[in-house]
Every structure is written in C-alpha cells, then in structure tokens.
C-alpha positions as CSV (number, residue, x, y, z in Angstrom):
1,M,14.2,1.8,-6.6
2,P,15.5,2.1,-3.0
3,A,18.3,4.7,-2.6
4,G,20.1,6.7,0.0
5,A,19.6,5.7,3.7
6,R,17.0,3.2,2.7
7,L,19.4,1.4,0.4
8,E,22.1,1.3,3.1
9,R,19.6,-0.3,5.4
10,L,18.9,-2.9,2.8
11,R,22.6,-3.6,2.4
12,A,22.8,-4.3,6.2
13,S,20.2,-7.1,5.9
14,P,21.7,-10.6,6.1
15,R,19.2,-11.5,3.2
16,F,20.7,-8.9,0.9
17,A,23.7,-9.8,-1.3
18,Q,25.0,-8.4,-4.7
19,E,22.3,-5.7,-4.6
20,R,19.5,-8.3,-4.4
21,F,17.5,-10.1,-1.8
22,R,17.7,-13.9,-1.6
23,N,15.4,-16.7,-0.2
24,L,16.8,-18.8,2.6
25,Y,16.0,-21.9,0.5
26,P,16.1,-21.2,-3.2
27,I,14.5,-24.6,-4.0
28,L,13.5,-27.2,-1.4
29,P,13.6,-30.9,-2.4
30,G,10.2,-32.0,-3.7
31,L,8.9,-28.4,-3.8
32,R,8.6,-28.3,-7.6
33,D,7.1,-30.8,-10.0
34,A,10.1,-31.3,-12.4
35,S,7.8,-33.0,-14.9
36,A,5.6,-29.9,-15.2
37,P,6.9,-27.5,-17.9
38,M,6.8,-23.8,-17.3
39,P,3.7,-22.3,-19.0
40,S,4.3,-20.1,-22.0
41,L,3.3,-16.4,-22.1
42,R,0.5,-17.3,-24.5
43,E,-0.8,-20.1,-22.1
44,F,-0.6,-17.6,-19.2
45,L,-2.6,-15.0,-21.0
46,C,-5.0,-17.2,-22.9
47,G,-4.8,-20.8,-21.7
48,G,-6.6,-22.8,-19.1
49,E,-10.3,-23.6,-18.6
50,R,-12.8,-21.8,-16.4
51,R,-10.3,-19.3,-15.3
52,Q,-13.1,-17.1,-14.0
53,P,-16.7,-17.6,-13.0
54,P,-19.5,-16.9,-15.5
55,S,-20.9,-14.2,-13.2
56,P,-19.8,-12.4,-10.1
57,L,-19.6,-14.5,-7.0
58,P,-21.9,-14.0,-4.0
59,S,-20.9,-11.3,-1.6
60,V,-22.3,-9.4,1.3
61,S,-21.8,-5.9,2.6
62,P,-19.9,-5.9,6.0
63,L,-20.9,-2.3,6.9
64,E,-23.6,-3.1,9.4
65,T,-21.5,-5.8,11.2
66,W,-18.5,-3.5,11.3
67,R,-20.5,-1.0,13.4
68,K,-20.4,-3.4,16.3
69,P,-17.1,-4.7,17.8
70,P,-16.4,-8.4,17.6
71,G,-17.5,-10.2,20.7
72,S,-14.3,-12.3,20.8
73,G,-12.1,-9.3,20.1
74,L,-10.9,-10.8,16.8
75,R,-12.7,-10.7,13.5
76,A,-11.6,-10.9,9.8
77,T,-13.4,-9.8,6.7
78,W,-12.0,-11.2,3.4
79,L,-12.5,-8.6,0.7
80,G,-11.0,-10.5,-2.2
81,H,-7.6,-11.9,-3.1
82,S,-5.2,-11.0,-0.2
83,T,-7.1,-8.1,1.1
84,V,-8.5,-8.7,4.6
85,L,-9.7,-6.2,7.2
86,I,-8.6,-7.6,10.6
87,E,-10.3,-6.2,13.8
88,I,-8.1,-7.1,16.7
89,D,-8.7,-5.8,20.2
90,G,-10.2,-2.5,19.1
91,R,-7.8,-1.8,16.3
92,R,-8.2,-2.3,12.5
93,V,-5.4,-3.7,10.3
94,L,-5.8,-3.9,6.5
95,T,-3.7,-6.4,4.6
96,D,-2.4,-5.9,1.0
97,P,-5.2,-3.6,-0.1
98,V,-6.2,-3.8,-3.7
99,W,-9.2,-2.0,-5.0
100,G,-7.8,-1.3,-8.5
101,P,-9.3,-3.0,-11.6
102,R,-6.2,-4.7,-12.8
103,A,-3.1,-6.4,-11.2
104,S,-0.9,-4.8,-13.8
105,P,1.2,-1.8,-14.6
106,S,-1.3,-0.8,-17.3
107,R,-4.9,0.4,-17.0
108,F,-5.7,-1.4,-20.3
109,V,-4.0,-4.8,-20.3
110,G,-3.0,-7.4,-17.8
111,P,-5.1,-9.5,-15.3
112,K,-8.4,-7.8,-14.7
113,R,-10.4,-8.5,-11.6
114,F,-13.5,-10.7,-12.2
115,Q,-14.9,-10.1,-8.8
116,P,-15.7,-6.6,-7.5
117,V,-14.7,-5.6,-3.9
118,P,-17.8,-6.0,-1.7
119,V,-17.4,-2.6,-0.2
120,A,-16.1,0.7,-1.6
121,L,-12.7,1.9,-0.3
122,A,-14.3,5.2,0.8
123,A,-16.8,3.3,2.9
124,L,-14.1,1.5,5.0
125,P,-14.1,2.4,8.7
126,P,-11.0,4.2,10.0
127,V,-8.0,1.9,9.6
128,D,-5.0,2.0,12.0
129,V,-2.4,0.1,10.0
130,V,-2.0,-1.0,6.4
131,L,0.2,-4.0,5.8
132,V,2.0,-4.5,2.5
133,S,3.8,-7.9,2.3
134,H,5.7,-7.2,-1.0
135,D,5.6,-5.0,-4.1
136,H,3.8,-7.2,-6.7
137,Y,0.9,-5.6,-8.5
138,D,-1.7,-7.9,-6.9
139,H,-0.5,-6.8,-3.4
140,L,0.7,-3.2,-3.9
141,D,-1.9,-1.3,-5.8
142,Y,-1.1,2.2,-7.0
143,P,-4.7,3.7,-7.1
144,T,-5.5,2.2,-3.7
145,I,-2.4,3.6,-2.0
146,R,-3.0,7.0,-3.6
147,A,-6.5,6.9,-2.1
148,L,-5.3,5.8,1.4
149,R,-2.4,8.3,1.6
150,S,-4.6,11.1,2.8
151,Q,-5.8,9.1,5.8
152,D,-4.2,9.1,9.2
153,V,-3.0,5.6,8.8
154,R,0.4,3.9,9.2
155,F,2.0,1.7,6.5
156,V,4.0,-1.3,7.7
157,T,5.9,-3.2,4.9
158,S,9.0,-5.1,4.0
159,L,12.4,-3.5,3.5
160,G,12.6,-1.3,0.4
161,V,8.9,-1.3,-0.4
162,G,8.6,2.1,1.4
163,A,10.3,3.6,-1.7
164,H,7.2,3.0,-3.7
165,L,4.9,4.4,-1.0
166,E,7.0,7.5,-0.6
167,S,7.1,8.1,-4.3
168,W,3.3,7.9,-4.5
169,G,2.9,10.6,-1.9
170,V,2.7,8.7,1.4
171,N,4.3,10.8,4.2
172,P,7.6,9.0,5.0
173,E,6.9,9.5,8.7
174,R,4.0,7.1,8.4
175,I,6.1,4.3,6.6
176,F,7.7,1.6,8.7
177,E,9.9,-1.0,6.9
178,L,10.8,-4.3,8.5
179,D,13.4,-7.0,8.0
180,W,12.5,-10.5,9.0
181,W,12.0,-10.9,12.7
182,E,11.8,-7.2,13.3
183,S,8.7,-5.7,15.0
184,W,6.8,-2.5,15.1
185,T,4.2,-1.5,17.7
186,L,1.2,0.8,17.0
187,P,1.7,3.9,19.2
188,G,-0.8,4.1,22.0
189,A,-1.9,0.5,21.5
190,E,-0.8,-3.0,22.3
191,V,-0.8,-4.2,18.7
192,T,2.5,-5.3,17.2
193,V,3.4,-6.3,13.7
194,T,6.3,-8.6,13.1
195,A,7.8,-9.5,9.7
196,A,8.7,-13.2,9.3
197,P,10.2,-15.3,6.5
198,S,8.5,-16.2,3.3
199,Q,9.6,-17.9,0.1
200,H,8.9,-15.7,-2.8
201,F,10.5,-12.8,-4.9
202,S,9.7,-9.2,-5.7
203,G,9.8,-6.5,-8.4
204,R,7.5,-4.5,-10.5
205,T,9.8,-4.5,-13.5
206,V,12.4,-6.9,-14.8
207,K,15.2,-4.5,-13.7
208,S,13.8,-4.2,-10.2
209,R,13.6,-8.0,-9.5
210,N,14.4,-8.7,-5.8
211,T,15.5,-5.2,-5.0
212,T,12.9,-5.1,-2.2
213,L,12.1,-7.8,0.4
214,W,9.0,-10.0,0.7
215,S,7.6,-11.1,4.0
216,S,4.9,-12.9,5.9
217,L,3.5,-10.8,8.7
218,V,2.2,-11.6,12.2
219,I,-0.2,-9.2,14.0
220,G,-0.2,-9.7,17.8
221,S,-1.9,-8.3,20.8
222,P,-2.0,-9.5,24.4
223,R,-5.1,-11.6,23.6
224,H,-4.7,-12.7,19.9
225,R,-2.2,-13.6,17.3
226,V,-2.8,-13.6,13.5
227,F,-0.5,-15.0,10.8
228,F,-0.7,-13.5,7.2
229,S,1.4,-15.3,4.6
230,G,1.6,-12.7,1.9
231,D,2.9,-14.7,-1.1
232,T,5.1,-17.7,-0.4
233,G,6.1,-21.2,-1.2
234,L,6.6,-23.9,1.4
235,T,9.5,-23.5,3.8
236,D,10.6,-25.1,7.0
237,E,10.7,-21.6,8.5
238,Y,7.0,-22.0,9.3
239,R,8.0,-24.2,12.2
240,S,10.3,-21.4,13.4
241,I,7.6,-18.9,13.0
242,R,5.2,-21.0,15.2
243,E,7.9,-21.4,17.8
244,R,8.9,-17.8,17.9
245,L,5.5,-16.0,17.3
246,G,2.7,-18.6,17.8
247,P,0.3,-20.0,18.6
248,F,-2.1,-18.4,16.3
249,D,-5.8,-17.6,16.6
250,L,-6.1,-17.2,12.9
251,I,-3.9,-18.3,10.0
252,M,-4.3,-16.7,6.6
253,L,-2.4,-18.6,3.8
254,E,-2.4,-18.1,0.0
255,V,-4.0,-21.0,-1.9
256,G,-4.6,-19.7,-5.5
257,A,-2.6,-18.5,-8.5
258,W,-0.3,-21.4,-8.4
259,H,1.2,-23.9,-10.8
260,P,3.2,-27.1,-10.2
261,A,6.2,-25.5,-11.9
262,W,5.9,-22.5,-9.5
263,G,6.1,-24.5,-6.3
264,D,9.0,-22.6,-4.8
265,M,7.1,-19.3,-4.9
266,H,3.4,-20.1,-4.3
267,L,1.7,-22.6,-2.0
268,G,-1.4,-23.9,-3.7
269,P,-3.9,-26.0,-1.7
270,E,-1.6,-28.9,-1.0
271,N,1.4,-27.0,0.4
272,A,-1.0,-24.6,2.2
273,L,-2.2,-27.5,4.3
274,K,1.4,-28.5,5.0
275,A,2.2,-24.9,6.0
276,H,-0.9,-24.8,8.2
277,A,0.3,-27.9,10.1
278,L,3.8,-26.5,10.5
279,L,2.3,-23.3,12.0
280,G,0.5,-25.3,14.6
281,G,-3.0,-25.4,13.1
282,G,-6.0,-23.4,14.1
283,P,-8.6,-21.5,12.1
284,F,-7.4,-21.3,8.5
285,L,-8.7,-18.5,6.2
286,P,-7.6,-19.1,2.6
287,I,-6.6,-16.0,0.6
288,H,-5.2,-15.2,-2.8
289,W,-8.0,-16.6,-4.8
290,G,-11.5,-15.7,-6.1
291,T,-10.5,-12.3,-7.6
292,F,-7.9,-12.4,-10.4
293,A,-7.1,-15.1,-13.0
294,L,-3.3,-15.3,-12.4
295,A,-2.7,-18.9,-13.2
296,M,-4.0,-21.7,-15.5
297,H,-6.1,-23.6,-13.0
298,A,-9.9,-23.2,-12.7
299,W,-10.9,-20.2,-10.6
300,D,-12.6,-22.5,-8.0
301,Q,-9.9,-25.2,-7.9
302,P,-8.2,-23.9,-4.7
303,A,-11.5,-23.8,-2.7
304,E,-12.7,-27.2,-4.0
305,A,-9.3,-28.8,-3.3
306,L,-9.2,-27.5,0.3
307,L,-12.7,-28.6,1.0
308,A,-12.0,-32.1,-0.3
309,H,-8.6,-32.6,1.3
310,A,-8.6,-30.5,4.5
311,A,-8.4,-33.7,6.6
312,G,-9.5,-32.1,9.8
313,A,-8.1,-28.7,9.3
314,Q,-10.4,-26.0,10.7
315,L,-11.3,-24.1,7.5
316,L,-12.8,-20.6,7.8
317,M,-14.3,-19.7,4.4
318,P,-16.9,-17.0,4.7
319,R,-18.4,-15.3,1.7
320,L,-16.7,-12.3,0.3
321,G,-17.4,-9.4,2.6
322,E,-18.8,-11.5,5.4
323,P,-17.1,-10.7,8.7
324,A,-16.1,-13.9,10.6
325,E,-14.8,-14.4,14.1
326,P,-12.5,-17.4,14.3
327,A,-13.6,-18.2,17.8
328,T,-17.2,-18.8,16.6
329,A,-16.5,-20.3,13.2
330,K,-19.2,-22.3,11.5
331,D,-18.9,-25.3,9.2
332,V,-17.9,-24.4,5.6
333,E,-20.7,-24.0,3.1
334,P,-19.5,-24.0,-0.5
335,W,-21.1,-20.6,-1.4
336,W,-18.7,-20.1,-4.3
337,R,-20.5,-22.8,-6.3
338,M,-23.3,-20.4,-6.9
339,G,-20.9,-18.5,-9.2
340,A,-20.8,-21.5,-11.5
341,A,-24.6,-22.2,-11.5
342,E,-25.2,-20.7,-14.9
343,R,-23.5,-23.6,-16.7
344,P,-23.1,-27.2,-15.4
345,R,-19.6,-28.5,-15.2
346,T,-18.4,-31.2,-17.5
347,L,-16.8,-34.3,-15.9
348,R,-13.4,-33.1,-17.0
349,E,-14.0,-29.7,-15.4
350,T,-15.0,-31.3,-12.2
351,L,-11.9,-33.4,-12.1
352,L,-9.7,-30.3,-12.9
353,A,-11.3,-28.3,-10.1
354,S,-10.8,-30.9,-7.4
355,A,-7.5,-32.4,-8.4
356,V,-4.3,-31.6,-6.4
357,P,-1.1,-33.0,-7.8
358,G,0.3,-35.9,-5.6
359,S,-1.0,-37.0,-2.2
360,I,-1.4,-34.6,0.6
361,Q,1.0,-35.5,3.4
362,V,0.6,-33.1,6.3
363,P,3.8,-33.0,8.4
364,M,3.4,-34.0,12.0
365,D,5.5,-33.0,15.0
C-alpha cells in the first residue's frame, strides 16, 4: 500500500478522492450490455468452451532478428498477453512483462498460462525501460520483477505502483511514477514516456482496490510514437490522446479477456476497433490475448473477430516472438489456427469464436 511521500503525491492527484482513484467516466452509455449477467465465480473458473488451445500455439525465437537494428527505427515483438518488446530509435522498452506461470497471487491456483513465452527472460537483450501500466497480476508479475531488479533498467509506472516495486527490491531511484499527462524522459536519450487516461481499476487484494492508478502509456521519440493501452474500456479520452500525443506509428490495444458485462473495464474486439479509430488509425497490434484464460470466451475469439470485422483497419498480427516493423507490415495470416488443428471445430464453436455482440460502428471524425 502506498504510504508517506508517495501517498501524499497520490492525494494531490485530481483523480484521487476518499483514498481511492476514480475513472473519469464510471460507466459510459452503451458501454455495457445490461442484458448480460455477471458471470459467477464458478463460471469464471470452470465455464466457457475452448478457453485454451489443445496444444501450444506456433511461436518463433526473436533472438537472431534482435541482433540487427530495425531498418525503420521501430520494431515490436509480441511475447504474449500484454508483454511487448519495443525497439524505438536505438532504445528498448518492455511493456507489462510477465514471465511467471500464473496470473495469480498463488503459485498453485489461479489462471495458468497455456502459452510459454517464446524467449527466456535471461535471454532478453539489455532493456532501457520497463513499463507497468497497473498492478493487476497479469501485468505486474512478482517473479519477473524480481528477476529484472538486478539489471540497470528504469521502471516507469502509474502513481502508487512503485510501492510494489520498491517492496520487491527495486531501487527507488530507478522507479518513476506518473499521473495522467505527466511525462518522463530517458536520460541521455530522446525517448519519452507519457501516461495517459484509461478506463479500468486496480488492486491486488480486495482491500487495496483502486489505491493505485491505472494508465495507458505513450512512448515517443523524434521519429516515432507508440500507444500502449494497458487495460482499459472504451472512453472518449482516446480522441484527446490522439490530439495531444498523436499521430501514432503503432497502436497496441487490448482485445482479449473481456465479457459483455465488463464493458466498462475491458475493450474486446468491437470496442478496440472503435478506440483504434478514435486514436487516428494506423498499424494496430492486438494484445492481451493468446496466453491466459481470463474470461469465458474462446481463446481465439478476439483474433477471429478482429480478422472478420477489421473493415480496413491495418492489423499487425505477427506470430508470438516474431519481430515486426509497422512500416513494412504484411497482410495478416491466421497463424493461430494451427493451435486448433488437432480437433476440428463444431459449427457452434465456430460461431462462438467469430461472434461479436452488436454491430461494429467505428466512430468517424
């Protein structure tokens, strides 16, 4: 829990009231499906069909590619869920690193990863900055942070989250906490990280709910700008983010682990496409899927829904571990279908995998 000078800084934030952070828009009209009941704990733990593939998904090792700088100056390697290594103008930024086996406070129970990370943490090239959007277990991973703490790397995160990092042994001089619209620049480089609004919540226990901030994050250099959503629902603030921090050469938005009744705190494919339009479009790398079963939908539903309904959006969907330069992006090949090759889908499973509630109406300027 934040305390001392850190807590005083939290209390100075316009988003902090009654010892808790608040969203700008608690519930936006039409953001939730009122007819969709909240899933029970039993349904969350046991329900849903095809929540993970029958075998590990295809992946590649990025080590050989990482030895050479990207020709365009910008390259992204999706390593699973919301973990992405971004190479931007000679610097490396790692987002929400999770190498642990479970997104859970326990080593024995809770969501277990069904997809291994395509590269060992120890094999990563030197990283300049680690970004942590918020403190949920599938974004802030204790064993991963403990492994990274001995490296000469800076940690940039949302207000209050530094308390976790510091308690886990990270040198406080290497922790930088941001409120929305605040920026931090990497010393000796022209790479800046800016925290921006998102629509979510925080807390690793019931008692710590919303005692730390959640953020989207923008990585900028003189040549490139990258948007990283963290976890979020749909919000009109995406338009403000575009106006203040865009345009973007790469947009990373969460698309998985969603439910119609959770519309105010996760995007899902439909709202991700709307958010992408509000951000001004551009290469769109979907994240927050393909690693953990955190909702009731089929494991491949986010990818299939995006592929079916992108309507001109420039999707960037490389295989796990495959470095990709947005400037030279290729057409999407549905590589993830290889993970379901052991057993043909039933008609019902096919419909479940591709269905998105309601029609997709992308907002236009």
